Each structure stands twice: as structure tokens, then as C-alpha cells.
N, C-alpha and C positions, 0 to 999 in steps of 0.2 A: 065415854071412854071406859067407865067402870063396867058397863054392860059388855064390853069386849074383853074384859079381864085385865085391864091395865090398872096397876096399883098406883093411883095418883099420889098417895102419900110418899111412896118411895121414889116415883119418877120426878115429881115436882111438888115439894112440900108446901110451897106458897104460890099456887097458880095465879092468884090475883096480882101478887107482887111481880111475878114473872111477866104477865101480860102488860101490866103498867110499865114496867122497865122497857119492854120491847117497843111499846107504843111511843114512849118518850124518846127512845133512840131513833125510831123512824121519823118522828117529827123534827128532831134536831138535825138529822141527816138531810131531810127534805128542805129545811130552811137554809142549811149550809149550801146545798146544791143550787137552790133557787138564787141565792145571793151570788154564787160563783157564775151562774149563767148570766145573770144581769150585769155583774161587774166586768165580766170578760167578753160580753157580747157573743155568747155561745148559742143564742136562739137559732132555731132551724130556719134556714133561708129557703125561699121558694124553689131554687134550683136543686137544693139538697132533697127536698120533699119529692120533687118530680123524679130525681135519680133513684131514690129509695123505692118509690112505687113502681117504677119501671123495672127495677131489679126484682121485686116480688113478682111482677107480671111475666118475667121471662120463663117461668116454670109452667105457665098456663097455655093452653091451646089457642086462646084468643086474648092476647095481652091487652089490646085496646079496651076490651070489655072490663077487665079488672082495673085498669087505670081510670076509666069512667066511674066505676063502682066506688073507688076511694075518693075521687075528687067530687063526687056528687053529694057527699055527706060530710059535714064538718066534724062530726064525732069520729067517723072512720079515719079521716085525715089527721085528727088529733092523736090517734094511736100511732100513726107513722111519725108524726112530729115528736112524740115522746121518745121514740127509738132514735131519731136523728139527734135530738138534744143530748140524750144519753151518750151517743157516740162522740158528739162534740166535746162533752165533758171528759170522757176517757182520753180522747186525742190530746186535749189541752193538758191533762195531768201527765200523760206520757211524755209530752214535749217539754214540760216545765219542771218535772220532778228531778231532784238531784239524788242519785242512788249512790250509796256507800256500801261496799262489800264489808261484811264482818264475819270472821270465822267463829263458828260455834261448835261446841261439842254436841253430839247427838242427844244426850240426856238433857242438856240445857235447852236445845231446840224443842224437845218434846215435853218439857215441863209445863204443867198447867199454869194459866194466868200469865 
């Protein structure tokens, strides 16, 4: 980044601390989501996988070829599975969240932290 003219001291005074903070946040979030998926049975179901792959395939000239492509390799199918699980988590949160409206002044909304 220094070679590209970025002043690291000004941009990020503690890059190691920032990277560690971000890594810890991602791990905590991953553990939380994994526990939510397990506890609420939000794993991808075979019919959801098939539906998602078929949806991807609609944009292709030969949809059957793309469907075979995904289902012929466990790693490719795992990518689709991650998308389906993520959508299951989002749907669960949207269906169970309790939203409360709160009036805020513009300055309060835009205040850092």
C-alpha cells in the first residue's frame, strides 16, 4: 500500500490491531451463525439446493448442463449450500425479529459510534 502512495500511519495507525479485531469479529459472527443454524435447523435442504441451482441455470442456454455441473462436484454444491443457508438465516431473522421504531434527530443518527 505504501508503494501506491497510501499513508498507512494516517489511514490505519495500528494495522495489526485492526486485522486482529476484524478476524475476531468474523470468528465470533461465524460461531454465532453456526449455532443459530444448528439450533434452529436452518441447514440447506435438498429441495432448496435443487431450486437454487435451477434458478441459476435459468440464465443459461443449456440449463441441464449447469445443473449437472453443480451436482457433479461436492465443492461446487457447497457454494450453493452456503447461499441457501445464508438465505435461511436471513429469513429466520426477518420472521422472528421484533422491530421498534425510534425517532432520532439527524445529528444523532449520523454521530460516530
